[in-house]
Wavefront OBJ file of the C-alpha trace (Angstrom):
o trace
v 0.000 0.000 0.000
v 2.901 2.369 0.750
v 4.417 1.598 -2.653
v 1.080 2.402 -4.326
v 0.895 5.691 -2.411
v 4.400 6.580 -3.633
v 3.378 5.761 -7.211
v 0.295 7.964 -6.767
v 2.455 10.865 -5.558
v 4.755 10.470 -8.566
v 1.823 10.522 -11.004
v -0.094 13.378 -9.325
v 2.304 16.261 -8.866
v -0.410 18.497 -7.405
v -1.366 16.016 -4.674
v -0.731 17.075 -1.081
v 1.923 14.776 0.408
v 0.925 15.510 3.999
v -2.728 14.605 3.360
v -1.772 11.314 1.721
v 0.501 10.539 4.680
v -2.271 11.435 7.148
v -4.729 9.145 5.373
v -2.247 6.255 5.375
v -1.518 6.753 9.090
v -5.239 6.402 9.812
v -5.487 3.273 7.655
v -2.314 1.485 8.772
v -0.896 0.484 12.157
v 1.841 2.462 13.935
v 4.606 0.106 12.840
v 4.303 1.559 9.307
v 4.234 5.253 10.277
v 8.003 5.657 9.831
v 7.775 4.343 6.278
v 4.771 6.551 5.580
v 6.814 9.584 6.649
v 9.408 8.710 3.987
v 6.932 9.178 1.113
v 8.010 12.175 -0.966
v 7.317 13.594 -4.398
v 9.190 12.108 -7.393
v 10.800 9.208 -5.548
v 11.274 5.672 -6.819
v 8.588 3.576 -5.055
v 11.053 0.707 -4.672
v 13.614 2.877 -2.873
v 11.750 4.210 0.142
v 13.872 2.283 2.617
v 17.055 4.152 3.531
v 19.793 2.141 5.216
v 22.636 4.100 6.781
v 25.702 2.307 8.062
v 25.426 -1.330 9.039
v 27.767 -4.248 8.586
v 27.308 -7.411 6.597
v 28.667 -10.555 8.135
v 28.961 -13.737 6.112
v 29.184 -16.754 8.384
v 28.390 -19.940 6.432
v 28.933 -22.208 9.448
v 26.823 -20.169 11.878
v 24.141 -22.045 13.778
v 22.350 -18.941 15.031
v 21.842 -15.355 13.821
v 20.470 -12.214 15.414
v 19.351 -8.912 13.926
v 18.776 -5.714 15.876
v 16.848 -2.839 14.327
v 16.984 0.773 15.433
v 13.810 2.662 14.650
v 15.059 6.212 14.151
v 14.820 8.579 11.209
v 18.032 8.807 9.195
v 18.724 12.395 10.256
v 18.700 11.386 13.947
v 21.147 8.554 13.261
v 23.496 11.005 11.514
v 23.318 13.353 14.536
v 24.157 10.470 16.901
v 27.320 9.669 14.920
v 28.557 13.287 15.002
l 1 2 3 4 5 6 7 8 9 10 11 12 13 14 15 16 17 18 19 20 21 22 23 24 25 26 27 28 29 30 31 32 33 34 35 36 37 38 39 40 41 42 43 44 45 46 47 48 49 50 51 52 53 54 55 56 57 58 59 60 61 62 63 64 65 66 67 68 69 70 71 72 73 74 75 76 77 78 79 80 81 82
């Protein structure tokens, strides 16, 4: 649904981004609100996830893996590093 909203914004240049975001927030649960905030005009709908930093570890003999996610906007992560 977020991808479709991004496609809509790209096709309708006079649409109000904030109103589309508000509508999506009412329709979708809070776990998606961060992604909804990333919707902008003229953005590739497949590239709305921004990953800053991070390390890739290849461990073919690993028996267990763990992933930790930090739910912060990218600009806050940049401020933390400075």
